[in-house]
MIDOSE-1310 file (N, C-alpha, C; in nm, 2 decimals, decimal comma, always signed):
residues 237
xxxx	+0,50/+0,89/-1,09/+0,54/+0,91/-0,97/+0,44/+1,02/-0,87; +0,46/+0,92/-0,76/+0,34/+1,06/-0,64/+0,44/+1,13/-0,60; +0,44/+1,30/-0,59/+0,52/+1,36/-0,54/+0,45/+1,42/-0,39; +0,41/+1,31/-0,29/+0,32/+1,35/-0,16/+0,43/+1,32/-0,12
xxxx	+0,48/+1,35/+0,03/+0,54/+1,30/+0,13/+0,52/+1,16/+0,18; +0,62/+1,11/+0,21/+0,63/+0,98/+0,26/+0,57/+0,96/+0,37; +0,48/+0,88/+0,46/+0,40/+0,89/+0,51/+0,53/+0,86/+0,62; +0,48/+0,95/+0,74/+0,56/+0,90/+0,83/+0,48/+0,90/+1,04
xxxx	+0,53/+0,75/+1,00/+0,49/+0,67/+1,18/+0,51/+0,77/+1,28; +0,46/+0,75/+1,37/+0,48/+0,83/+1,51/+0,59/+0,75/+1,61; +0,65/+0,66/+1,54/+0,77/+0,65/+1,55/+0,91/+0,64/+1,60; +1,03/+0,59/+1,66/+1,14/+0,71/+1,63/+1,22/+0,58/+1,53
xxxx	+1,16/+0,60/+1,40/+1,22/+0,50/+1,29/+1,31/+0,62/+1,22; +1,43/+0,59/+1,20/+1,50/+0,69/+1,13/+1,62/+0,62/+1,06; +1,65/+0,66/+0,93/+1,76/+0,64/+0,88/+1,92/+0,63/+0,86; +2,00/+0,56/+0,81/+2,11/+0,62/+0,86/+2,21/+0,67/+0,74
xxxx	+2,21/+0,81/+0,69/+2,26/+0,87/+0,61/+2,37/+0,77/+0,54; +2,45/+0,72/+0,61/+2,60/+0,59/+0,57/+2,50/+0,51/+0,48; +2,39/+0,45/+0,50/+2,33/+0,36/+0,43/+2,30/+0,35/+0,25; +2,41/+0,36/+0,22/+2,36/+0,42/+0,03/+2,47/+0,28/-0,06
xxxx	+2,38/+0,28/-0,13/+2,41/+0,21/-0,24/+2,59/+0,19/-0,27; +2,60/+0,33/-0,26/+2,79/+0,34/-0,27/+2,86/+0,28/-0,20; +2,78/+0,29/-0,05/+2,84/+0,21/+0,02/+2,84/+0,07/+0,05; +2,79/+0,03/-0,05/+2,78/-0,12/+0,01/+2,85/-0,23/-0,11
xxxx	+2,96/-0,23/-0,04/+3,05/-0,40/-0,13/+2,96/-0,51/-0,17; +2,94/-0,49/-0,29/+2,90/-0,63/-0,33/+2,97/-0,70/-0,40; +3,00/-0,82/-0,33/+3,12/-0,88/-0,40/+3,09/-1,02/-0,39; +3,09/-1,05/-0,50/+3,05/-1,14/-0,61/+2,93/-1,13/-0,69
xxxx	+2,93/-1,16/-0,78/+2,80/-1,18/-0,85/+2,63/-1,20/-0,82; +2,66/-1,24/-0,76/+2,54/-1,34/-0,67/+2,49/-1,15/-0,59; +2,62/-1,10/-0,50/+2,55/-0,97/-0,42/+2,52/-0,84/-0,52; +2,62/-0,87/-0,66/+2,58/-0,73/-0,74/+2,48/-0,73/-0,81
xxxx	+2,38/-0,90/-0,86/+2,30/-0,89/-0,91/+2,16/-0,82/-0,80; +2,21/-0,85/-0,69/+2,06/-0,82/-0,63/+2,08/-0,67/-0,58; +2,21/-0,61/-0,53/+2,20/-0,45/-0,54/+2,12/-0,41/-0,71; +2,18/-0,49/-0,83/+2,13/-0,44/-0,94/+1,93/-0,45/-0,94
xxxx	+1,88/-0,58/-0,90/+1,77/-0,54/-0,86/+1,71/-0,46/-0,78; +1,79/-0,43/-0,60/+1,76/-0,35/-0,56/+1,72/-0,16/-0,59; +1,88/-0,16/-0,68/+1,84/-0,05/-0,77/+1,74/+0,01/-0,84; +1,69/-0,08/-0,90/+1,55/-0,07/-0,98/+1,43/-0,08/-0,95
xxxx	+1,44/-0,14/-0,82/+1,32/-0,12/-0,72/+1,28/-0,01/-0,67; +1,41/+0,07/-0,63/+1,41/+0,17/-0,57/+1,35/+0,32/-0,71; +1,35/+0,34/-0,79/+1,32/+0,38/-0,92/+1,21/+0,35/-0,95; +1,12/+0,26/-0,93/+0,99/+0,21/-0,89/+1,00/+0,13/-1,04
xxxx	+1,10/+0,05/-1,07/+1,06/-0,03/-1,16/+1,10/-0,20/-1,12; +1,05/-0,29/-1,26/+1,11/-0,41/-1,18/+1,01/-0,49/-1,08; +1,02/-0,56/-1,00/+0,95/-0,67/-0,95/+0,92/-0,59/-0,85; +0,74/-0,64/-0,82/+0,63/-0,54/-0,72/+0,69/-0,58/-0,59
xxxx	+0,77/-0,74/-0,55/+0,78/-0,78/-0,43/+0,89/-0,84/-0,47; +0,98/-0,81/-0,36/+1,14/-0,86/-0,32/+1,17/-0,90/-0,24; +1,25/-1,00/-0,24/+1,30/-1,05/-0,06/+1,45/-1,07/-0,11; +1,51/-1,03/+0,06/+1,62/-1,08/+0,06/+1,69/-1,10/+0,20
xxxx	+1,78/-1,16/+0,18/+1,81/-1,30/+0,32/+1,94/-1,35/+0,34; +1,99/-1,34/+0,39/+2,08/-1,37/+0,50/+2,14/-1,35/+0,60; +2,30/-1,42/+0,65/+2,31/-1,45/+0,77/+2,31/-1,30/+0,90; +2,32/-1,26/+0,96/+2,35/-1,09/+1,05/+2,49/-1,04/+1,04
xxxx	+2,50/-0,93/+0,97/+2,60/-0,88/+0,94/+2,60/-0,88/+0,77; +2,52/-0,92/+0,71/+2,58/-0,94/+0,54/+2,52/-0,79/+0,48; +2,45/-0,68/+0,59/+2,41/-0,58/+0,54/+2,23/-0,56/+0,51; +2,18/-0,65/+0,52/+2,02/-0,65/+0,48/+2,00/-0,55/+0,52
xxxx	+1,98/-0,48/+0,66/+1,94/-0,30/+0,70/+1,99/-0,22/+0,61; +2,17/-0,25/+0,57/+2,22/-0,11/+0,45/+2,15/-0,13/+0,36; +2,09/-0,25/+0,29/+2,05/-0,25/+0,17/+1,93/-0,20/+0,15; +1,80/-0,20/+0,26/+1,73/-0,16/+0,31/+1,69/-0,05/+0,29
xxxx	+1,76/+0,05/+0,37/+1,78/+0,19/+0,36/+1,80/+0,23/+0,27; +1,91/+0,18/+0,16/+1,96/+0,25/+0,06/+1,85/+0,28/-0,03; +1,74/+0,16/-0,02/+1,62/+0,13/-0,15/+1,56/+0,29/-0,08; +1,55/+0,34/+0,06/+1,46/+0,40/+0,10/+1,50/+0,58/+0,06
xxxx	+1,68/+0,53/+0,05/+1,72/+0,71/+0,00/+1,71/+0,73/-0,13; +1,72/+0,65/-0,19/+1,75/+0,62/-0,34/+1,58/+0,64/-0,43; +1,48/+0,57/-0,34/+1,37/+0,59/-0,38/+1,29/+0,75/-0,34; +1,36/+0,79/-0,22/+1,34/+0,89/-0,19/+1,37/+0,99/-0,30
xxxx	+1,54/+0,99/-0,34/+1,58/+1,12/-0,39/+1,48/+1,09/-0,54; +1,41/+1,01/-0,56/+1,30/+0,97/-0,68/+1,18/+0,97/-0,65; +1,17/+1,08/-0,55/+1,03/+1,15/-0,57/+0,95/+1,05/-0,57; +0,98/+0,90/-0,50/+0,88/+0,79/-0,49/+0,87/+0,75/-0,31
xxxx	+0,77/+0,78/-0,25/+0,71/+0,76/-0,10/+0,74/+0,68/-0,05; +0,80/+0,65/+0,06/+0,89/+0,52/+0,14/+0,80/+0,55/+0,24; +0,84/+0,43/+0,32/+0,80/+0,35/+0,46/+0,89/+0,23/+0,49; +1,00/+0,30/+0,63/+1,11/+0,21/+0,65/+1,04/+0,13/+0,81
xxxx	+1,06/-0,01/+0,78/+0,92/-0,06/+0,90/+1,04/-0,15/+0,98; +1,18/-0,10/+1,03/+1,23/-0,18/+1,16/+1,14/-0,32/+1,24; +1,14/-0,42/+1,16/+1,03/-0,50/+1,27/+1,11/-0,52/+1,41; +1,24/-0,57/+1,47/+1,23/-0,58/+1,60/+1,22/-0,47/+1,68
xxxx	+1,14/-0,36/+1,66/+1,11/-0,24/+1,70/+0,96/-0,26/+1,72; +0,90/-0,31/+1,65/+0,76/-0,28/+1,59/+0,67/-0,37/+1,68; +0,75/-0,48/+1,76/+0,69/-0,57/+1,90/+0,54/-0,48/+1,93; +0,65/-0,41/+2,05/+0,51/-0,38/+2,13/+0,39/-0,29/+2,11
xxxx	+0,38/-0,25/+1,97/+0,28/-0,18/+1,90/+0,16/-0,24/+1,82; +0,06/-0,16/+1,79/-0,06/-0,25/+1,71/+0,01/-0,28/+1,64; -0,03/-0,39/+1,58/-0,02/-0,43/+1,42/-0,12/-0,36/+1,32; -0,22/-0,32/+1,36/-0,30/-0,28/+1,28/-0,26/-0,13/+1,22
xxxx	-0,23/-0,07/+1,36/-0,28/+0,07/+1,36/-0,06/+0,11/+1,26; -0,01/+0,01/+1,27/+0,14/+0,01/+1,22/+0,14/+0,01/+1,05; -0,02/-0,11/+1,01/-0,01/-0,10/+0,89/-0,08/-0,06/+0,81; -0,21/+0,08/+0,92/-0,30/+0,09/+0,84/-0,19/+0,20/+0,79
xxxx	-0,29/+0,27/+0,65/-0,26/+0,34/+0,56/-0,17/+0,31/+0,47; -0,06/+0,23/+0,47/+0,09/+0,22/+0,43/+0,10/+0,14/+0,25; -0,07/+0,09/+0,22/-0,10/+0,09/+0,11/-0,10/+0,18/+0,00; -0,09/+0,27/+0,08/-0,05/+0,44/+0,04/+0,05/+0,50/-0,07
xxxx	+0,15/+0,47/+0,05/+0,31/+0,45/+0,00/+0,38/+0,35/-0,10; +0,45/+0,43/-0,18/+0,47/+0,37/-0,32/+0,58/+0,21/-0,29; +0,67/+0,25/-0,19/+0,73/+0,15/-0,12/+0,74/+0,09/-0,01; +0,73/+0,00/+0,05/+0,71/+0,00/+0,22/+0,81/-0,13/+0,26
xxxx	+0,93/-0,12/+0,28/+1,03/-0,13/+0,34/+1,06/-0,26/+0,47; +1,01/-0,38/+0,51/+0,97/-0,44/+0,59/+1,09/-0,53/+0,62; +1,14/-0,46/+0,73/+1,31/-0,44/+0,77/+1,30/-0,57/+0,94; +1,36/-0,71/+0,90/+1,30/-0,88/+1,00/+1,21/-0,92/+1,02
xxxx	+1,18/-0,95/+0,90/+1,03/-1,02/+0,95/+1,04/-1,13/+1,02; +1,12/-1,18/+1,05/+1,17/-1,33/+1,12/+1,09/-1,29/+1,31; +1,09/-1,14/+1,33/+1,11/-1,14/+1,47/+0,95/-1,11/+1,51; +0,88/-1,12/+1,38/+0,75/-1,15/+1,42/+0,67/-1,27/+1,38
xxxx	+0,78/-1,34/+1,37/+0,71/-1,51/+1,37/+0,61/-1,55/+1,44; +0,52/-1,63/+1,46/+0,43/-1,66/+1,52/+0,34/-1,57/+1,61; +0,38/-1,48/+1,59/+0,29/-1,35/+1,61/+0,21/-1,33/+1,57; +0,01/-1,38/+1,55/-0,08/-1,40/+1,48/-0,16/-1,29/+1,44
xxxx	-0,09/-1,18/+1,56/-0,18/-1,05/+1,49/-0,07/-0,98/+1,41; +0,05/-0,97/+1,42/+0,17/-0,90/+1,35/+0,11/-0,99/+1,19; +0,12/-1,17/+1,15/+0,13/-1,21/+1,08/-0,02/-1,17/+1,03; -0,08/-1,17/+1,03/-0,22/-1,12/+1,00/-0,25/-1,00/+0,92
xxxx	-0,21/-0,90/+1,00/-0,20/-0,78/+0,95/-0,10/-0,76/+0,82; +0,02/-0,77/+0,81/+0,14/-0,79/+0,68/+0,06/-0,86/+0,60; +0,01/-0,99/+0,59/-0,08/-1,05/+0,48/-0,19/-0,97/+0,45; -0,25/-0,91/+0,57/-0,40/-0,78/+0,46/-0,33/-0,67/+0,40
xxxx	-0,15/-0,61/+0,44/-0,14/-0,52/+0,38/-0,07/-0,58/+0,29; -0,01/-0,69/+0,21/+0,05/-0,74/+0,11/-0,04/-0,75/+0,04; -0,19/-0,77/+0,05/-0,31/-0,76/-0,06/-0,32/-0,61/-0,07; -0,31/-0,53/-0,01/-0,34/-0,42/+0,00/-0,25/-0,32/-0,10
xxxx	-0,14/-0,37/-0,08/-0,01/-0,32/-0,15/-0,05/-0,40/-0,32; -0,08/-0,53/-0,34/-0,10/-0,54/-0,50/-0,17/-0,49/-0,55; -0,30/-0,47/-0,45/-0,42/-0,42/-0,55/-0,42/-0,26/-0,55; -0,30/-0,18/-0,49/-0,27/-0,07/-0,54/-0,14/-0,03/-0,64
xxxx	-0,08/-0,16/-0,64/-0,02/-0,17/-0,78/+0,15/-0,08/-0,74; +0,18/-0,12/-0,55/+0,27/-0,05/-0,53/+0,38/-0,17/-0,47; +0,46/-0,16/-0,40/+0,60/-0,22/-0,40/+0,64/-0,25/-0,26; +0,68/-0,41/-0,27/+0,69/-0,43/-0,10/+0,86/-0,51/-0,09
xxxx	+0,97/-0,44/-0,03/+1,08/-0,51/+0,04/+1,07/-0,62/+0,15; +1,11/-0,68/+0,17/+1,12/-0,74/+0,26/+1,27/-0,79/+0,28; +1,30/-0,83/+0,44/+1,48/-0,89/+0,47/+1,41/-1,00/+0,55; +1,50/-1,10/+0,59/+1,51/-1,17/+0,71/+1,61/-1,26/+0,67
xxxx	+1,64/-1,29/+0,85/+1,76/-1,35/+0,92/+1,76/-1,51/+0,90; +1,66/-1,53/+0,84/+1,62/-1,66/+0,82/+1,61/-1,70/+0,62; +1,63/-1,83/+0,61/+1,55/-1,89/+0,50/+1,44/-1,87/+0,49; +1,40/-1,75/+0,35/+1,29/-1,82/+0,39/+1,17/-1,90/+0,36
xxxx	+1,20/-2,01/+0,30/+1,17/-2,14/+0,32/+1,14/-2,17/+0,51; +1,24/-2,14/+0,57/+1,25/-2,21/+0,75/+1,16/-2,08/+0,79; +1,17/-2,00/+0,75/+1,10/-1,90/+0,84/+0,94/-1,96/+0,91; +0,98/-1,99/+1,05/+0,85/-2,06/+1,12/+0,70/-1,94/+1,13
xxxx	+0,67/-1,90/+1,05/+0,51/-1,85/+1,00/+0,40/-1,96/+1,07; +0,31/-1,90/+1,13/+0,22/-1,98/+1,14/+0,05/-1,99/+0,97; +0,05/-1,81/+1,00/-0,04/-1,81/+0,90/+0,01/-1,86/+0,74; -0,04/-1,94/+0,66/+0,03/-2,08/+0,53/+0,00/-1,95/+0,43
xxxx	-0,10/-1,87/+0,46/-0,13/-1,75/+0,29/-0,01/-1,63/+0,35; +0,07/-1,57/+0,42/+0,16/-1,51/+0,47/+0,27/-1,60/+0,39; +0,33/-1,74/+0,48/+0,41/-1,77/+0,37/+0,45/-1,79/+0,26; +0,24/-1,78/+0,17/+0,28/-1,77/+0,05/+0,35/-1,69/+0,00
xxxx	+0,27/-1,58/+0,04/+0,26/-1,41/-0,01/+0,46/-1,45/-0,01; +0,54/-1,45/+0,04/+0,67/-1,42/+0,09/+0,72/-1,53/-0,02; +0,68/-1,67/+0,00/+0,78/-1,78/-0,12/+0,73/-1,68/-0,27; +0,63/-1,63/-0,27/+0,57/-1,60/-0,39/+0,66/-1,42/-0,48
xxxx	+0,77/-1,41/-0,34/+0,81/-1,30/-0,41/+0,99/-1,35/-0,48; +1,00/-1,25/-0,52/+1,17/-1,27/-0,58/+1,22/-1,30/-0,49; +1,37/-1,35/-0,47/+1,41/-1,36/-0,35/+1,53/-1,40/-0,42; +1,63/-1,31/-0,32/+1,81/-1,28/-0,36/+1,87/-1,29/-0,25
xxxx	+1,95/-1,38/-0,25/+2,01/-1,43/-0,08/+2,14/-1,34/-0,08; +2,15/-1,27/-0,03/+2,28/-1,17/+0,00/+2,41/-1,28/+0,06; +2,48/-1,31/+0,01/+2,61/-1,38/+0,08/+2,74/-1,27/+0,18; +2,76/-1,33/+0,24/+2,82/-1,25/+0,36/+3,00/-1,24/+0,32
xxxx	+3,04/-1,09/+0,32/+3,21/-1,12/+0,24/+3,27/-1,20/+0,34; +3,41/-1,25/+0,27/+3,49/-1,28/+0,31/+3,60/-1,22/+0,38; +3,69/-1,25/+0,47/+3,77/-1,14/+0,55/+3,87/-1,01/+0,40; +3,86/-1,13/+0,29/+3,91/-1,02/+0,16/+3,77/-0,88/+0,14
xxxx	+3,72/-0,97/+0,16/+3,59/-0,85/+0,07/+3,59/-0,75/+0,21; +3,61/-0,76/+0,33/+3,56/-0,67/+0,48/+3,69/-0,63/+0,49; +3,79/-0,65/+0,40/+3,89/-0,58/+0,41/+3,86/-0,45/+0,30; +3,82/-0,48/+0,21/+3,82/-0,37/+0,07/+3,64/-0,28/+0,15
xxxx	+3,59/-0,34/+0,17/+3,49/-0,26/+0,22/+3,47/-0,17/+0,32; +3,63/-0,21/+0,41/+3,68/-0,13/+0,48/+3,73/+0,04/+0,48; +3,83/+0,03/+0,36/+3,92/+0,06/+0,30/+3,73/+0,14/+0,19; +3,68/+0,12/+0,13/+3,57/+0,17/+0,11/+3,47/+0,28/+0,17
xxxx	+3,44/+0,20/+0,28/+3,40/+0,33/+0,40/+3,49/+0,41/+0,40; +3,57/+0,37/+0,50/+3,68/+0,49/+0,48/+3,68/+0,65/+0,39; +3,73/+0,56/+0,26/+3,73/+0,64/+0,18/+3,63/+0,77/+0,16; +3,50/+0,70/+0,18/+3,37/+0,78/+0,16/+3,36/+0,88/+0,27
xxxx	+3,43/+0,83/+0,39/+3,42/+0,93/+0,50/+3,55/+1,07/+0,50; +3,57/+1,00/+0,35/+3,71/+1,12/+0,35/+3,84/+1,09/+0,42; +3,88/+0,91/+0,48/+4,01/+0,89/+0,56/+4,05/+0,79/+0,43; +4,20/+0,78/+0,48/+4,24/+0,67/+0,38/+4,29/+0,61/+0,46
xxxx	+4,24/+0,52/+0,41/+4,28/+0,37/+0,50/+4,39/+0,25/+0,45; +4,45/+0,26/+0,50/+4,64/+0,19/+0,41/+4,55/+0,03/+0,43; +4,61/-0,05/+0,31/+4,52/-0,22/+0,33/+4,56/-0,27/+0,46; +4,72/-0,26/+0,49/+4,77/-0,28/+0,61/+4,68/-0,32/+0,76
xxxx	+4,63/-0,18/+0,73/+4,56/-0,11/+0,89/+4,44/-0,18/+0,88; +4,38/-0,20/+0,76/+4,19/-0,30/+0,74/+4,25/-0,43/+0,77; +4,35/-0,48/+0,71/+4,41/-0,60/+0,80/+4,40/-0,66/+0,93; +4,53/-0,55/+0,94/+4,53/-0,51/+1,14/+4,38/-0,49/+1,23
xxxx	+4,30/-0,47/+1,22/+4,15/-0,42/+1,26/+4,15/-0,58/+1,24; +4,13/-0,65/+1,11/+4,04/-0,80/+1,13/+4,10/-0,88/+1,16; +4,22/-0,87/+1,22/+4,34/-0,97/+1,23/+4,29/-0,96/+1,45; +4,26/-0,82/+1,46/+4,21/-0,80/+1,60/+4,08/-0,82/+1,62
xxxx	+4,00/-0,79/+1,58/+3,83/-0,73/+1,64/+3,74/-0,85/+1,57; +3,65/-0,82/+1,56/+3,52/-0,91/+1,55/+3,55/-0,90/+1,42; +3,43/-1,04/+1,34/+3,45/-1,03/+1,25/+3,32/-0,92/+1,24; +3,25/-0,95/+1,28/+3,08/-0,91/+1,25/+3,08/-0,72/+1,19
xxxx	+3,06/-0,77/+1,04/+3,09/-0,64/+0,99/+3,00/-0,50/+1,05; +2,90/-0,48/+1,13/+2,85/-0,42/+1,21/+3,01/-0,36/+1,29; +3,02/-0,42/+1,42/+3,12/-0,36/+1,48/+3,24/-0,31/+1,41; +3,29/-0,41/+1,29/+3,39/-0,31/+1,20/+3,37/-0,15/+1,20
xxxx	+3,25/-0,13/+1,15/+3,18/+0,02/+1,10/+3,15/+0,08/+1,15; +3,13/+0,04/+1,32/+3,15/+0,10/+1,46/+3,25/+0,16/+1,48; +3,41/+0,04/+1,47/+3,53/+0,11/+1,47/+3,55/+0,19/+1,36; +3,49/+0,21/+1,24/+3,59/+0,30/+1,16/+3,51/+0,43/+1,23
xxxx	+3,33/+0,43/+1,29/+3,31/+0,55/+1,29/+3,41/+0,65/+1,44; +3,44/+0,55/+1,53/+3,55/+0,59/+1,60/+3,66/+0,63/+1,53; +3,69/+0,53/+1,49/+3,82/+0,62/+1,45/+3,79/+0,75/+1,32; +3,71/+0,76/+1,27/+3,70/+0,90/+1,20/+3,68/+0,99/+1,32
xxxx	+3,57/+0,98/+1,42/+3,61/+1,08/+1,49/+3,70/+1,11/+1,57; +3,86/+1,01/+1,66/+3,96/+1,04/+1,68/+4,05/+1,12/+1,63; +4,05/+1,04/+1,46/+4,13/+1,07/+1,36/+4,09/+1,24/+1,34; +3,98/+1,31/+1,31/+3,96/+1,44/+1,32/+3,98/+1,53/+1,43
xxxx	+3,99/+1,45/+1,55/+4,05/+1,53/+1,70/+4,14/+1,56/+1,71; +4,22/+1,43/+1,71/+4,34/+1,42/+1,72/+4,48/+1,53/+1,57; +4,38/+1,50/+1,46/+4,46/+1,50/+1,34/+4,56/+1,40/+1,32; +4,55/+1,29/+1,34/+4,62/+1,19/+1,30/+4,55/+1,11/+1,19
xxxx	+4,68/+1,06/+1,15/+4,62/+0,97/+1,02/+4,63/+0,80/+1,03; +4,57/+0,69/+0,97/+4,54/+0,60/+1,02/+4,65/+0,47/+1,01; +4,70/+0,48/+1,10/+4,79/+0,38/+1,14/+4,76/+0,27/+1,17; +4,87/+0,15/+1,18/+4,85/+0,09/+1,30/+4,88/+0,09/+1,46
xxxx	+4,98/+0,20/+1,51/+4,96/+0,23/+1,58/+4,90/+0,31/+1,68; +4,82/+0,44/+1,56/+4,67/+0,50/+1,64/+4,57/+0,39/+1,62; +4,54/+0,34/+1,55/+4,42/+0,21/+1,56/+4,47/+0,19/+1,70; +4,55/+0,12/+1,73/+4,58/+0,02/+1,89/+4,55/+0,07/+1,99
xxxx	+4,60/+0,25/+1,95/+4,56/+0,39/+2,13/+4,42/+0,38/+2,07; +4,37/+0,40/+1,96/+4,19/+0,41/+2,00/+4,08/+0,32/+2,04; +4,15/+0,19/+1,94/+4,05/+0,11/+1,95/+4,07/-0,03/+2,09; +4,22/-0,01/+2,12/+4,24/-0,07/+2,24/+4,29/-0,22/+2,17
x	+4,34/-0,26/+2,10/+4,34/-0,38/+2,03/+4,46/-0,44/+2,01
């Protein structure tokens, strides 16, 4: 393993400190298997090319950033690339030198589908990473066979990866995930409070966890426990 510092892009790319494997509620055997494979990947073990896909809100970004956090702790160089923020930049400039990084995480490849410059740059990056013996992890909110990629060679590379489908949480799973995330923040969230939030709020997990952040701030400010009346007051539910 290299002890050199990860490549840093001159872009506003940062990781969420809360995006860890410990904070990911792996409901069901399929998600548990994917999480195990990603934990191995972050240690520099297992396959060199992984792809995860699933519906919005299923936790793809969380998982990619979890890999980045774990890899850094293991002294493995990483680069996280959120594709939705990359469209305005030169694909060639962004991808240059990334084959020197041990793990590259491409988050949201669907954002560049149909963009010939980006498709070609990623195809060449795939090849350089493979030649260097390094690893690449890709996420997509579209199933890999359905991605509208123009470059057949890039599509072939993607479909040649080991692919895991990340299943979305049902309401019971979201309730348990809320309680887990609250506990990680040092808050005690009774099951009935989590159930109340789910009954009144959006089912989108990103919005649910944003609510949790607001509750954490308000709880500290007002020195209040998480009760249904307090949640009603703070979240206007």
